[in-house]
C-alpha positions, -999 to 999 in steps of 0.1 A, spaced: -365 180 590 -346 183 631 -352 157 652 -365 161 695 -337 153 716 -337 121 734 -339 134 766 -365 166 768 -369 186 797 -389 209 813 -363 236 795 -369 225 759 -404 227 756 -409 260 749 -384 248 718 -401 217 714 -436 234 709 -423 261 685 -412 227 663 -449 203 668 -467 236 655 -445 236 624 -453 197 618 -420 181 628 -430 146 644 -395 143 662 -409 171 682 -448 159 689 -429 126 701 -403 145 728 -438 162 740 -452 133 743 -420 117 760 -421 145 783 -458 147 797 -472 110 790 -462 96 829 -481 128 841 -512 121 817 -515 87 825 -512 95 862 -538 122 857 -562 102 839 -560 71 871 -561 94 898 -594 108 880 -611 76 881 -601 62 845 -608 17 850 -573 5 846 -586 -10 811 -593 24 793 -562 42 807 -539 38 776 -571 54 752 -577 80 775 -543 90 776 -538 85 735 -571 105 735 -555 135 753 -523 136 738 -547 138 701 -569 161 712 -539 182 728 -519 181 692 -547 190 675 -554 218 687 -514 227 697 -525 263 684 -552 273 710 -523 271 737 -510 302 746 -484 301 768 -482 292 806 -475 259 816 -488 231 793 -483 210 814 -513 229 832 -531 232 798 -526 194 793 -541 185 825 -573 205 817 -575 189 783 -569 153 797 -596 161 826 -620 167 801 -617 140 784 -622 115 809 -653 134 822 -663 127 786 -657 95 792 -671 85 823 -705 102 808 -703 72 778 -700 49 805 -731 62 832 -748 62 795 -741 23 782 -748 19 821 -779 35 817 -786 17 789 -776 -17 800 -801 -14 832 -830 -2 811 -827 -27 782 -807 -55 802 -783 -47 770 -772 -25 749 -807 -11 724 -795 -25 693 -787 -56 711 -823 -55 727 -842 -63 690 -839 -94 697 -869 -115 678 -902 -127 698 -892 -121 734 -902 -136 764 -940 -117 777 -917 -109 807 -889 -96 787 -915 -75 764 -930 -63 795 -894 -49 808 -887 -39 775 -921 -15 768 -912 -3 800 -874 10 795 -886 20 760 -911 41 785 -885 53 803 -861 66 773 -888 82 761 -898 106 790 -859 116 796 -855 123 763 -890 143 761 -876 162 788 -836 173 773 -836 203 746 -846 192 712 -813 199 693 -799 176 719 -826 148 713 -821 146 683 -784 141 680 -786 118 709 -814 96 694 -798 98 662 -766 85 675 -773 68 709 -802 52 693 -796 48 655 -761 41 648 -756 70 630 -719 84 626 -712 123 633 -707 130 596 -740 114 590 -759 134 616 -745 164 607 -756 159 575 -790 151 585 -796 178 607 -775 206 584 -748 215 609 -710 208 614 -700 176 623 -680 195 659 -713 211 664 -727 174 664 -706 162 695 -709 193 710 -746 187 715 -740 148 722 -715 158 748 -739 177 770 -769 153 757 -754 123 775 -748 146 807 -787 155 803 -796 120 797 -777 109 825 -789 138 849 -826 131 839 -829 99 843 -814 96 878 -840 129 888 -868 103 875 -854 76 897 -847 54 862 -807 56 870 -793 51 898 -758 69 910 -727 54 909 -725 54 945 -758 37 942 -747 7 921 
């Protein structure tokens, strides 16, 4: 199996991509090295916290390599930038959902199931549950179902796909839109503060 050049340049990119499509692991490493700094910097400039930068960068490349057959030419850096922006947006959305649960429940939902809460804690939890229910009631049914199964019941993507009878990729698409809807509806109803109001 041919190995990729150690000092890949933009001029080598077309050949490297072709070899990646053939499964050349050295070419994957070369393409990663060629674009790592740019992706890392883009993720940082789009607001990714330092603690998440490495994970986001790895996720961008994993997504790009998995979709490489969809790259139809042009500037690979531009295509990679779009993937990076989508991954960063998804991480922001996940963070907003986690933050919403912390603000509504005082902790993650699973942690909120502590036995015998104080009367004040029980009242706060009841209010938080009512707020979550009010948000869920305004979501689209298919998105609400996937959101509840994943975020509230803790099921995996495969388990959800089996339960609702759809492909697992459809589960992730619905969850992506459901998280966005949860935060948007929560903010409109005054349950969730916007980032600048925290």
